[in-house]
Structure formats: structure tokens, C-alpha cells
C-alpha positions as CSV (number, residue, x, y, z in Angstrom):
1,X,-90.0,27.8,-27.7
2,X,-90.2,24.2,-27.7
3,X,-90.9,22.5,-24.4
4,X,-90.5,18.8,-23.2
5,X,-91.3,17.9,-19.7
6,X,-90.2,14.4,-20.1
7,X,-87.7,13.4,-17.2
8,X,-86.1,10.5,-19.1
9,X,-82.7,10.3,-21.0
10,X,-84.5,10.2,-24.2
11,X,-84.1,13.2,-26.8
12,X,-86.6,16.1,-26.8
13,X,-88.0,18.2,-27.9
14,X,-87.0,17.3,-31.3
15,X,-87.2,19.5,-34.6
16,X,-87.2,17.7,-37.8
17,X,-87.0,19.2,-41.4
18,X,-88.0,16.4,-43.7
19,X,-87.7,16.3,-47.4
20,X,-89.9,13.2,-48.4
21,X,-88.8,12.9,-52.2
22,X,-88.8,8.9,-52.1
23,X,-88.9,8.7,-55.9
24,X,-86.2,11.2,-56.8
25,X,-83.6,11.6,-53.9
26,X,-80.3,12.4,-55.4
27,X,-76.8,13.9,-54.8
28,X,-76.7,17.5,-54.0
29,X,-80.4,17.7,-53.0
30,X,-80.9,20.4,-50.5
31,X,-83.0,18.7,-47.3
32,X,-83.5,21.9,-45.1
33,X,-82.9,25.3,-44.2
34,X,-82.9,28.0,-41.4
35,X,-82.9,31.6,-42.1
36,X,-82.1,34.3,-39.6
37,X,-83.9,37.2,-40.9
38,X,-83.9,40.9,-40.0
39,X,-84.4,44.3,-41.5
40,X,-81.8,46.9,-42.8
41,X,-82.0,50.6,-42.4
42,X,-84.1,50.7,-45.5
43,X,-86.7,48.4,-44.0
44,X,-85.7,45.5,-46.4
45,X,-85.9,41.9,-45.1
46,X,-82.5,40.5,-45.2
47,X,-81.4,37.0,-44.2
48,X,-78.3,37.8,-42.3
49,X,-77.2,34.1,-41.6
50,X,-78.3,30.7,-42.9
51,X,-78.0,27.1,-41.8
52,X,-78.8,24.4,-44.3
53,X,-78.0,20.7,-45.2
54,X,-77.5,18.8,-48.3
55,X,-77.4,15.2,-49.6
56,X,-74.0,14.4,-50.7
57,X,-74.4,10.8,-51.4
58,X,-77.9,9.3,-51.7
59,X,-76.6,5.8,-52.2
60,X,-78.5,3.1,-50.1
61,X,-76.0,2.0,-47.3
62,X,-73.4,4.6,-47.9
63,X,-75.4,7.9,-47.4
64,X,-73.4,11.0,-46.9
65,X,-74.6,14.4,-45.7
66,X,-73.2,18.1,-45.6
67,X,-73.8,20.9,-43.4
68,X,-73.2,24.7,-44.1
69,X,-73.3,27.9,-42.3
70,X,-73.6,30.9,-44.5
71,X,-73.8,34.8,-43.7
72,X,-74.1,37.9,-45.5
73,X,-70.9,40.1,-45.9
74,X,-70.7,43.1,-47.7
75,X,-74.2,42.6,-49.2
76,X,-73.4,39.1,-50.5
77,X,-73.9,35.6,-49.0
78,X,-70.7,33.7,-48.2
79,X,-70.0,30.1,-46.8
80,X,-68.2,30.5,-43.3
81,X,-68.3,26.9,-42.5
82,X,-68.9,23.5,-44.4
83,X,-68.7,20.0,-42.8
84,X,-68.6,17.5,-45.6
85,X,-69.6,13.9,-45.8
86,X,-66.5,12.5,-44.3
87,X,-66.9,15.0,-41.5
88,X,-63.9,17.3,-42.4
89,X,-64.5,20.9,-41.4
90,X,-63.4,23.7,-43.6
91,X,-63.7,27.6,-43.2
92,X,-63.3,29.1,-46.5
93,X,-62.8,32.6,-45.2
94,X,-60.4,31.7,-42.1
95,X,-57.4,34.1,-42.6
96,X,-54.5,32.0,-43.8
97,X,-51.4,32.7,-45.9
98,X,-48.2,31.2,-47.4
99,X,-45.5,33.4,-49.1
100,X,-42.2,32.9,-50.4
101,X,-39.5,35.0,-52.3
102,X,-39.8,35.6,-56.1
103,X,-36.3,35.4,-56.4
104,X,-33.2,35.2,-54.5
105,X,-32.3,38.2,-52.0
106,X,-28.6,38.7,-52.7
107,X,-26.0,40.4,-50.7
108,X,-27.8,41.7,-47.5
109,X,-26.7,44.7,-46.0
110,X,-24.5,44.4,-42.9
111,X,-25.3,46.3,-39.5
112,X,-29.0,47.1,-40.7
113,X,-32.4,45.4,-40.3
114,X,-33.3,43.8,-43.7
115,X,-37.0,43.0,-44.4
116,X,-37.2,39.7,-46.2
117,X,-39.2,40.1,-49.5
118,X,-41.6,37.5,-49.4
119,X,-43.3,38.6,-52.7
120,X,-44.9,35.4,-54.2
121,X,-48.0,34.1,-52.6
122,X,-48.6,30.2,-52.5
123,X,-52.2,31.3,-51.1
124,X,-53.8,34.1,-49.3
125,X,-57.1,33.1,-47.8
126,X,-59.3,36.1,-46.9
127,X,-56.6,38.4,-48.7
128,X,-54.8,39.7,-45.6
129,X,-51.3,39.6,-46.9
130,X,-49.7,42.4,-48.8
131,X,-46.8,40.8,-51.2
132,X,-45.6,44.3,-52.0
133,X,-45.0,45.2,-48.3
134,X,-44.2,41.7,-47.3
135,X,-46.5,42.3,-44.5
136,X,-49.5,40.2,-43.0
137,X,-52.4,42.2,-41.3
138,X,-54.5,40.7,-38.8
139,X,-58.3,41.3,-40.0
140,X,-59.6,40.6,-36.3
141,X,-58.4,40.5,-32.7
142,X,-57.2,36.9,-31.9
143,X,-54.4,34.4,-31.6
144,X,-52.3,33.8,-34.6
145,X,-49.8,30.9,-35.6
146,X,-47.0,32.5,-37.5
147,X,-44.1,30.8,-39.0
148,X,-40.9,31.8,-40.9
149,X,-38.4,29.5,-42.4
150,X,-35.4,31.1,-43.7
151,X,-32.2,29.8,-45.7
152,X,-29.1,32.1,-45.7
153,X,-26.5,31.3,-48.1
154,X,-22.8,32.4,-48.1
155,X,-22.8,32.9,-44.4
156,X,-19.9,35.0,-43.4
157,X,-17.5,33.7,-40.5
158,X,-16.2,37.3,-40.3
159,X,-19.6,38.5,-39.1
160,X,-20.2,38.4,-35.2
161,X,-23.8,37.0,-35.5
162,X,-27.0,36.7,-37.7
163,X,-30.5,37.1,-36.3
164,X,-33.8,36.4,-37.7
165,X,-36.8,38.6,-36.4
166,X,-40.4,38.0,-36.6
167,X,-42.0,41.3,-36.0
168,X,-45.5,42.0,-34.8
169,X,-47.2,45.2,-33.5
170,X,-47.5,43.8,-30.1
171,X,-44.1,42.0,-29.8
172,X,-40.9,40.7,-31.6
173,X,-39.5,37.2,-31.5
174,X,-36.1,36.3,-32.6
175,X,-33.5,33.5,-33.2
176,X,-29.7,34.3,-33.3
177,X,-26.7,32.4,-34.4
178,X,-22.9,33.2,-33.5
179,X,-21.3,33.0,-37.0
180,X,-17.9,33.8,-35.9
181,X,-17.8,30.4,-34.1
182,X,-17.5,28.8,-37.8
183,X,-14.3,27.8,-39.2
184,X,-15.2,28.6,-42.7
185,X,-18.0,30.5,-44.4
186,X,-21.0,28.2,-44.5
187,X,-23.0,27.5,-47.7
188,X,-26.3,27.4,-46.0
189,X,-27.7,28.3,-42.5
190,X,-31.2,27.3,-41.9
191,X,-33.2,29.7,-39.4
192,X,-36.7,28.7,-38.2
193,X,-39.3,31.0,-36.0
194,X,-42.7,29.3,-35.1
195,X,-44.7,31.4,-32.5
196,X,-48.3,31.5,-31.5
197,X,-48.7,35.3,-31.2
198,X,-51.4,37.8,-30.0
199,X,-52.5,40.5,-32.7
200,X,-55.2,43.1,-32.6
201,X,-57.3,43.8,-35.5
202,X,-55.1,45.7,-38.2
203,X,-51.9,44.7,-36.4
204,X,-49.1,43.8,-38.5
205,X,-46.4,41.1,-39.2
206,X,-43.4,40.6,-41.1
207,X,-39.8,39.0,-41.0
208,X,-36.4,40.8,-41.1
209,X,-32.7,39.5,-40.9
210,X,-29.8,41.3,-39.2
211,X,-26.3,40.7,-39.9
212,X,-23.6,42.1,-37.4
213,X,-20.3,43.0,-39.1
214,X,-18.5,40.9,-41.8
215,X,-19.0,41.4,-45.4
216,X,-22.1,42.2,-47.5
217,X,-22.1,38.6,-49.2
218,X,-25.0,36.6,-47.5
219,X,-28.1,35.8,-49.6
220,X,-31.5,34.7,-48.6
221,X,-32.4,31.7,-50.7
222,X,-35.7,31.9,-52.7
223,X,-36.9,28.6,-50.9
224,X,-37.5,30.6,-47.7
225,X,-41.3,30.8,-46.4
226,X,-43.3,33.0,-44.4
227,X,-46.9,31.6,-43.3
228,X,-49.6,32.0,-40.8
229,X,-53.3,31.4,-39.9
230,X,-55.7,32.4,-37.3
231,X,-56.1,29.9,-34.6
232,X,-58.7,31.3,-32.0
């Protein structure tokens, strides 16, 4: 416990970790660390979390510092937050993914729900997206921003409508287009859903399309994307 009885507006109490290497200060020098230590069930001492700071630029007049938070996960230390010299905050393990089709999904079936096959990952931070089941699984309970951008080709005017569905364990979200209002078959039809959704740990999310009536001639263009990230 650090106590300061000063009633003024100045700061205090202050805790300073000072690395006084006046003759050899250099970029990437560590300048202070705090370990949060406890025992495991084998009575071994473990640093369960650590905060530390580094010099990223020691040049006189353009000094920059970095700040890190690390914790132990699965027996190994991982960086969960980094603030770099510009003030940018990154969270290397924050769930985030972006996936697209490996190839065009041709002649989707009519009068049935067709899962869109987002099989190629652009990125999958924290490894929560399954590119064989085309499904994102929430690792923790929270609010997730999910986005689907789908391009349909050879849209059939003989169909009553097309619907794009974002399906989560808690709810489903959709956009619908009445294709029988078209005079001719359309070369392209863009569909988009962008939704902030609630997901519990282990809940899933995926995207599907439904064509009501008409012919099985519509394709899902490979430039379609499914993405998302944990917001809070």
C-alpha cells in the first residue's frame, strides 16, 4: 500500500521503475516489468501475468516507448495487448476472421437453404473459424460484429425471391430481394448483411442463401466474403 496524504492537485504517490543506463540506452531495451505471481497445484511459482515497457526509439528528441501486457495461457506466455510508440493498440489474440470462397459456387439448389462455402481464410486470428464447416465459433461470450458480402450471378427472374441469411445460435438475420420484379435475368445481385450480434461461448455463425422457385442457375461469386470480430 502506497499512501500520500497531500491534499493538493499534484500526483502522488508515484511509483517509478528507472533503468539508468546513461551510456548504453538503446532501442528495444526493456525498462521495467511487474510480475503477478502465484502457485500452481504443484506448489510451483508461476507468473500468471506480466506488464512491461520497452524503449522503441532512444533517439534524443524523438523518443518512443512501448507497453505490453502478457499472460500465461496453456502453460506459455502470450502477448494479449501491445501499445506501440505511435500509441496504436493491438490485441494479437482478439478473435477476428475473414474468409471467402475458394471457387465459384455454381447452380445453387432451389427451394432449400444452401450454406455458402467460405473455405479460404484471408486471416483467422485466434483460430475460431472452421473453413471446412464454413462456421465461426465464438470463443467467449460477448458482442460480435459479423459481416457478409455476397455476389449472386445469373439471377433468375423466374424465381419469386432470394434471401441471404446470417445464422447464429441466438438469432438469424436476413435480407430479401424479389427477383420476379426484374424484366430480365440479372448478371449480378449484391447482398450485404452487417450486424452486431450477441453470442455465448461456443455459439456458431454461418451464412446461407435461399432461392424460392425458378431454375437452378444462380452462382455465388468467389469474391463473396464472410468476416467478423469480437467487439466487447
